Phi, psi and omega in degrees: 000125180262126185248140171236139178239121175263115186105109188244036176273212181307305186291310181292318180294317178294321177299316180301315180301319181285321180298326182293346179269353185271130190292332183272004178257123186279314178205157181235114178247174182203177177207144173212137181294339178273113183299325178295322177296322177301313181298316180295321182298322177288316181298323181274000179061034177286320180231161181283324179198166177261132180246158170269175187297320180298321178290322179299321182296346179269355182283159180288320182227134178239119174263136177252107184239054183236164178306149193296326177293317178296325179299314179295321183296330186262002183300321180298333179293342183265354176298136181107000176291162178297154177297340180272349182288138177251126177249123182238120176263153181243026184294150181277349169242161185229323188300308182291327177296310181299319181293340184264356182292125176302139184303329182297335182239016181299321180291334179286341197264136172237119182269116185225153175223102174288124181274074182206173180141175173226179178280355182268163181210165184097163181303324182292346179275352184297137179223137177289141179090004181301330185265346185295130178063019177256160180278140167238125178265124180249124189251141174051043186297334180297343179273354175268152178292158183303318180300314181294324176300314182296315181297313182298314180298319180297315181293314181296325176296316180295331177284350181080029183265154177262119188268132172233146185238134177198171177284157182298317180297318179297316178304313186295325178291315178298316183296328179300320182279320189274331187235308190287315178298316177303324177294317179300318180294319181297316177299317182293321177298314180299317180293322179300312182292317181295332179280348183246331189242146175278166186300322182296319178294319179299314181295323183285323190253342184289111180256200186303319183298310181294318180298319180295315184286333182263357183304320183295341180290353174280349186294158185301119178299322181298314181296315186282334171299315179299315181297314179300320181294315185288332181246034187306310184299310180294322180295317179298320177298315181296317179296318180296321178292324175295317178301322178299315180294318181293321178296320179299314178295319178301315181293322178297317179293315181300322184268010182056037179266073191287336175293323178288324176300314179299316180297321179297314180297316181298320179295315179296326181297335182295340180306318186282354169294330179293316182284321185275000000 
C-alpha cells in the first residue's frame, strides 16, 4: 500500500512516522506547500520522498493533514483519482469539509478527526506514537464506498486508535465544547495576563496552573483561525455558555456567597471523575 500525506507538520509528520512501522504499508511519501517543511521532512526521515499532486493522485491512500480552509481549497485538485483510491482528511471540523467534497470523489473520501496533538507545530514537532491509543472520530462513513471504509478502518486499527462514529454536525458541536472553546479560552487567558503583567512577573510567578491553562496558546494561529471560522456557530454557543458559568461564579464571589462558590467548585471537580 502506497501512502501520500499532504501536510508535513505535527499531524502529518507524526502520522508518517507511525505509518512507516506498519507492515502492510510499502512506502510513505508526502507534500507540503512550504518548501522548508519539505526539506525538514526529508532530513528528519518523516517521508521517503516528496511528490507533486499528479504523483500523489496515483497513490493508494491520500491523507490530508493541512489546515481546514486549505483542505477545502485543494479538494478539486484530487478529482480524477482512481475509484480504488482512499482519501482521508484529518481536519478538526467536519461539516463544512464534508459539504465541500466534490461529488466525483465523495465515495473516495473518509472524513476523520484524530483527537490528538500537541501545542507545537511544524515537521520538527512530529513524534512517533502520537496516534496510539487515541480516539479517532469518523463522520458520515456511510457516504464512503465499502472499499474506502475498509481501508480507513484497517489503517486506524493498525495505528492503535479507538474508532468512534458520528455525523459531521454532531461532531462539530461536541468538538466546540471539548476542543475549540478551550483553545479560545487559552488564547484569551494568555492575552489577559500579557496585557496586565510584565514579562519578569510572569516568569517569576507563573506556576503549574497558569502554564497548564495557557499551554494551548502556543498552537498555530493559522490553523486555529481556520477552525474558529469553520465552526463559528457552535464555538459561539460554547463560549456564551462558558461566559454564563463564569458570570455565575463571579457574582457568587462578589456577593460573598461562599457556600455557592464551594458548590460550584465541587461540581466542576466531578469532571475528572469521568477521566479518573
